[in-house]
C-alpha positions in Angstrom: -92.3 138.6 -35.3 -88.9 139.7 -34.7 -86.0 137.5 -35.2 -82.9 137.2 -33.0 -80.5 139.2 -35.8 -77.9 136.4 -35.1 -74.4 137.6 -34.5 -73.2 134.1 -33.4 -69.5 133.9 -34.4 -68.6 131.1 -32.6 -64.9 129.7 -33.7 -64.3 133.2 -35.0 -62.2 134.3 -32.9 -60.0 130.8 -32.5 -59.6 130.7 -35.9 -57.6 134.4 -35.8 -55.8 133.3 -33.2 -54.2 130.3 -34.9 -53.8 132.7 -38.1 -51.7 134.7 -36.0 -49.6 131.7 -34.3 -49.4 130.3 -37.6 -45.8 132.7 -37.9 -42.8 131.0 -37.2 -41.9 133.4 -34.7 -45.2 133.9 -32.9 -43.4 132.9 -30.1 -40.0 134.4 -29.4 -39.1 134.9 -25.9 -42.1 134.4 -22.9 -42.3 130.8 -21.8 -44.4 128.4 -23.6 -46.8 127.8 -21.1 -47.7 131.9 -20.9 -48.5 132.2 -24.3 -50.5 128.5 -24.5 -52.8 130.5 -21.6 -52.6 134.2 -23.4 -53.9 132.5 -26.1 -56.3 129.8 -24.6 -56.6 127.5 -27.5 -57.9 125.0 -26.0 -60.3 127.1 -24.2 -59.5 125.9 -20.5 -58.8 128.9 -18.8 -61.1 131.8 -17.5 -60.8 135.3 -18.9 -59.2 136.7 -16.0 -56.4 134.5 -16.4 -55.5 134.7 -20.5 -55.8 138.9 -19.2 -53.0 137.9 -16.5 -50.9 136.0 -19.0 -51.4 138.4 -21.6 -49.9 141.2 -19.4 -47.1 139.3 -18.7 -46.2 139.2 -22.2 -47.0 142.6 -23.2 -45.0 144.1 -20.2 -42.0 141.6 -20.5 -40.6 144.0 -23.5 -39.3 140.8 -25.2 -41.5 140.8 -27.9 -41.7 141.7 -31.5 -44.7 144.1 -32.9 -46.6 140.8 -34.3 -46.0 138.8 -31.1 -47.4 141.9 -29.3 -50.3 142.6 -31.7 -51.4 138.8 -30.9 -51.1 139.3 -27.2 -53.0 142.5 -27.4 -55.7 140.6 -29.6 -55.8 137.7 -27.3 -56.1 140.1 -24.3 -59.1 141.6 -25.8 -60.4 138.2 -26.6 -60.0 138.0 -22.7 -61.8 141.2 -22.0 -65.2 140.1 -24.9 -65.4 136.8 -22.4 -65.4 138.9 -19.5 -67.9 141.1 -21.0 -65.7 143.8 -21.1 -66.9 145.0 -24.8 -65.1 148.4 -25.0 -61.8 146.8 -23.2 -62.1 144.8 -26.2 -62.0 147.4 -28.9 -59.6 149.0 -27.2 -57.2 146.0 -27.3 -58.0 145.1 -31.1 -57.1 149.0 -31.9 -53.6 148.1 -30.2 -53.0 145.0 -32.1 -54.0 146.8 -35.6 -51.7 149.9 -34.6 -48.8 147.2 -34.4 -50.1 145.1 -37.4 -52.4 147.0 -39.8 -52.2 144.1 -42.1 -53.6 141.7 -39.7 -56.9 140.9 -41.5 -58.3 138.7 -38.2 -57.3 142.2 -36.3 -60.0 144.4 -38.1 -62.1 141.4 -38.4 -62.4 141.2 -34.6 -62.5 145.0 -33.8 -65.6 145.3 -36.7 -67.4 142.4 -35.0 -66.7 144.1 -31.4 -67.9 147.4 -33.2 -71.4 145.5 -34.1 -71.8 144.4 -30.4 -71.5 147.7 -29.8 -73.7 149.2 -32.4 -71.5 151.5 -34.0 -72.2 150.0 -37.5 -70.6 152.6 -39.6 -67.5 152.0 -38.0 -67.9 148.1 -38.1 -68.7 148.3 -41.6 -65.4 150.2 -42.4 -63.1 147.8 -40.2 -64.8 144.7 -42.6 -64.2 146.6 -45.0 -60.8 146.9 -44.5 -60.5 143.0 -43.6 -62.6 142.1 -46.6 -59.9 144.3 -49.0 -57.1 142.9 -47.4 -58.1 139.3 -47.9 -61.8 139.0 -50.4 -61.7 135.4 -49.1 -62.3 135.8 -45.9 -65.6 134.5 -45.5 -66.7 135.3 -42.1 -66.4 138.9 -42.6 -69.1 139.0 -44.8 -71.8 138.3 -42.3 -71.5 140.5 -39.7 -70.8 143.2 -42.2 -74.4 142.4 -44.0 -75.7 142.3 -40.4 -74.2 145.8 -39.6 -75.8 147.1 -42.9 -79.4 146.0 -41.7 -79.1 147.0 -37.9 -78.3 150.4 -39.7 -81.4 150.7 -41.6 -83.4 149.5 -38.7 -82.1 152.5 -36.8 -82.4 154.9 -39.5 -86.4 153.7 -39.9 -86.5 153.3 -43.2 -88.4 150.6 -45.1 -86.6 147.9 -45.2 -88.0 146.5 -48.7 -86.7 149.6 -50.1 -83.9 150.3 -48.9 -80.6 150.2 -51.0 -78.7 148.6 -48.2 -80.7 145.7 -47.8 -79.5 144.5 -51.3 -76.4 145.1 -50.1 -76.5 143.2 -47.2 -78.1 139.9 -49.3 -75.0 140.2 -51.3 -72.9 139.9 -49.0 -74.3 136.9 -47.5 -74.5 135.4 -50.9 -70.9 136.1 -50.8 -70.1 134.2 -47.3 -72.3 131.3 -48.4 -70.0 131.0 -52.1 -67.1 131.3 -50.2 -68.2 128.7 -47.8 -71.5 126.7 -48.9 -71.3 125.0 -45.3 -71.5 128.2 -43.5 -74.5 127.7 -41.0 -74.9 131.0 -39.9 -74.7 132.6 -43.3 -77.5 130.2 -44.2 -79.7 131.7 -41.6 -79.0 135.2 -41.7 -79.2 135.3 -45.2 -83.0 133.6 -44.3 -83.9 136.6 -42.5 -82.7 139.1 -45.0 -85.2 137.1 -47.4 -87.7 137.4 -44.9 -87.5 141.2 -44.8 -87.7 141.4 -48.6 -91.0 139.4 -48.1 -89.6 136.2 -50.2 -91.1 133.4 -47.5 -90.2 130.5 -49.8 -86.3 131.8 -50.4 -85.7 132.4 -46.4 -87.7 128.6 -45.8 -85.1 127.2 -48.1 -82.1 129.1 -46.3 -83.6 128.0 -42.7 -84.2 124.3 -43.7 -80.2 124.7 -44.9 -78.9 126.1 -41.7 -81.1 123.3 -39.8 -80.1 120.7 -42.6 -76.2 121.7 -41.3 -76.8 121.9 -37.8 -79.6 120.0 -36.4 -79.6 120.7 -33.3 -79.5 124.5 -33.4 -82.7 126.4 -32.1 -82.4 129.6 -33.7 -83.3 128.4 -37.2 -85.9 126.6 -36.4 -87.9 129.6 -34.2 -87.0 131.5 -37.7 -88.1 128.8 -39.8 -91.2 128.9 -37.9 -91.8 132.4 -37.9 -91.5 132.4 -41.5 -94.2 129.2 -42.0 -96.6 131.2 -39.6 -96.2 134.4 -41.8 -97.2 131.8 -44.8 -100.0 130.6 -43.2 -98.3 127.2 -43.1 -99.5 127.0 -38.8 -98.9 123.2 -38.8 -95.5 123.6 -39.8 -95.1 126.4 -37.7 -96.5 124.7 -34.4 -94.0 121.7 -35.5 -90.8 123.9 -35.5 -91.9 126.1 -32.5 -92.2 123.1 -30.5 -89.3 121.5 -31.7 -86.8 124.7 -30.7 -88.3 124.6 -27.2 -87.7 120.9 -26.7 -84.2 121.2 -28.0 -83.5 124.3 -26.0 -86.1 124.8 -23.1 -83.9 127.5 -21.5 -84.0 130.3 -24.2 -86.5 132.5 -23.7 -87.0 133.5 -27.2 -88.4 130.2 -28.0 -91.6 130.7 -25.8 -91.8 134.6 -27.1 -92.3 133.4 -30.6 -94.6 130.3 -29.6 -96.5 132.6 -27.6 -96.8 135.3 -30.5 -98.2 131.7 -32.4 -100.9 130.7 -29.8 -101.9 134.2 -29.9 -102.5 135.1 -33.4 -104.3 131.7 -33.9 -106.5 132.1 -30.7 -105.2 129.9 -28.1 -104.9 132.9 -25.5 -104.0 130.4 -22.3 -101.4 128.8 -24.2 -99.9 132.0 -25.1 -100.3 133.4 -21.9 -98.6 130.2 -20.2 -95.2 130.8 -23.2 -95.2 134.7 -22.4 -95.2 133.5 -18.5 -92.2 130.8 -19.4 -90.7 133.9 -21.4 -90.2 136.0 -18.2 -89.5 132.9 -15.9 -86.4 132.0 -18.4 -85.2 135.9 -18.0 -84.6 135.6 -14.2 -82.2 138.0 -12.9 -82.0 139.2 -16.5 -83.8 142.5 -18.2 -87.5 141.6 -20.5 -88.5 142.8 -23.3 -91.5 145.5 -22.6 -93.6 143.5 -25.5 -93.1 140.4 -23.4 -95.7 142.4 -21.3 -97.4 143.8 -23.2 -98.6 140.6 -24.9 -98.9 138.5 -21.8 -101.6 141.3 -20.9 -103.3 141.4 -24.0 -103.3 137.4 -23.7 -104.2 137.2 -19.9 -107.1 139.7 -20.6 -108.6 137.6 -23.4 -108.3 134.4 -21.2 -110.8 136.3 -18.5 -107.7 136.7 -16.4 -108.9 139.6 -13.7 -105.6 140.6 -12.6 -104.2 141.0 -16.0 -104.0 145.0 -15.6 -102.8 145.0 -12.0 -100.0 142.4 -13.2 -99.0 144.6 -15.8 -98.9 147.9 -13.6 -96.6 145.9 -11.5 -94.5 144.9 -14.4 -94.1 148.8 -15.8 -91.9 149.3 -12.8 -89.8 147.0 -13.7 -88.9 148.4 -16.8 -85.5 150.6 -17.0 -87.1 153.8 -18.7 -90.5 155.4 -20.2 -90.1 154.8 -23.7 -91.2 152.8 -26.6 -93.2 150.6 -26.6 -93.5 151.3 -22.8 -96.3 154.4 -23.3 -98.8 151.1 -24.7 -98.3 150.0 -21.4 -99.8 153.4 -19.9 -102.4 153.5 -22.5 -103.5 150.0 -21.4 -103.3 151.2 -18.0 -105.8 153.9 -18.7 -102.8 156.4 -17.8 -102.6 158.2 -21.5 -105.3 158.2 -24.5 -104.6 157.2 -27.9 -103.8 160.3 -29.4 -100.9 160.7 -26.5 -99.6 157.3 -28.1 -99.3 158.5 -31.8 -97.6 161.4 -30.9 -95.1 159.1 -29.1 -94.4 156.9 -31.9 -91.2 157.8 -34.1 -90.7 156.2 -37.5 -93.2 154.4 -39.8 -92.4 151.0 -37.4 -93.5 152.6 -34.1 -96.6 154.1 -35.8 -98.0 150.7 -37.3 -97.2 149.7 -34.2 -99.1 152.2 -31.9 -102.1 151.6 -34.2 -102.3 147.8 -33.7 -102.1 148.3 -30.4 -104.6 151.2 -30.1 -107.6 149.0 -31.9 -106.5 145.9 -29.4 -107.2 148.7 -26.5 -110.6 149.4 -27.9 -111.2 145.7 -28.4 -110.6 144.4 -25.1 -113.2 147.2 -23.9 -116.0 146.0 -26.4 -115.5 148.8 -28.6 -115.2 146.8 -32.1 -116.2 149.7 -34.6 -113.2 151.9 -33.1 -110.9 149.2 -33.3 -111.6 148.5 -36.8 -110.3 151.8 -38.2 -106.8 151.4 -36.4 -106.5 147.7 -36.9 -106.9 148.4 -40.5 -104.3 151.1 -40.6 -101.8 148.5 -39.3 -102.7 145.8 -41.7 -102.3 148.8 -44.4 -98.8 150.2 -43.2 -96.9 147.5 -40.8 -94.6 145.3 -42.9 -96.2 141.9 -43.2 -93.0 140.2 -41.7 -94.2 141.7 -38.0 -96.0 140.5 -35.0 -97.8 144.1 -35.4 -99.6 143.2 -38.7 -100.0 138.9 -37.4 -101.6 140.7 -34.6 -103.7 143.0 -36.4 -104.9 141.0 -38.8 -105.9 138.0 -36.5 -108.1 141.2 -34.4 -109.5 142.2 -37.5 -110.6 138.7 -38.7 -112.1 138.1 -35.0 -114.4 140.8 -34.5 -115.6 140.3 -37.7 -116.9 136.5 -37.1 
């Protein structure tokens, strides 16, 4: 089951601004009101209002290099809030050019580069931030997250990757520097999951919940860890708590839907996957949701499942993994073609799982077994494909 791979940096931007304006010369010429609007410390202004105020400061020609760096940094935050990620990176670069020793400028650009999936560049910027201030706890969390994303993209087995050890060291340091750092505990829990240490993962998720009892992400992550440990009662309780605390979050329904499917409650699983899609109204839906909805609906005896899957295929932006599996379920591709299309060990293990399900849904138990067994043998134990394959094979044995 996929975790959220959180990169929740709420509060870091404000810290950055406070750090820079603590300098007595931070507002030299332009009016106090303009500076307050540009920095938006009280978070009372819309992004476009922030940007306009920062424009006034930058174009005034009256400010020092340090003050201009602050204005560029603030304008970058405005663009970021307005979904202008690349513009934000450009603004942070201007701040770094004017004030290369501003630790938080490197941090914010590193965070933005992470969001832009430019992981090597993000790590380089965060290295610089840590070099300038080794005690900056906020930099270790995104650097650890960037290391994980980097090796995920490369298709390296996470439990064997050197980068995973480096990522864990980053999160350990973040917690050491700031023992109440909720996000660090949550993200470190995710790393423990990837290393297969579910007990340590559950301990970290529990600590995150203790620090922030209404933060649903940690409940969902702990529920998934419980699921993988086979502690189903605890898993269901955490999934239900996550949905009760935030019924608008689509991911909570997806995670619980996987739990229901693995547990054999197919109607409940289908209902949760449909809720995931409904909650994403107006935004793109992950193809995996369509796949699991089809599987759950078919297992529930829904005769319209194939028609619905075909309709959902047209909603996807491109034909890529795992969309090829949808073509298999719609009888447009064969299993051999799906295996050829799979890239990297994760996609290959998933391909075996879905081909096994395809055979099982069509009553071909003997054909399904070897594919499901390959998925069990090759998929990391902390993936939905492994959980699903194990449950499907057990059903075939009963």
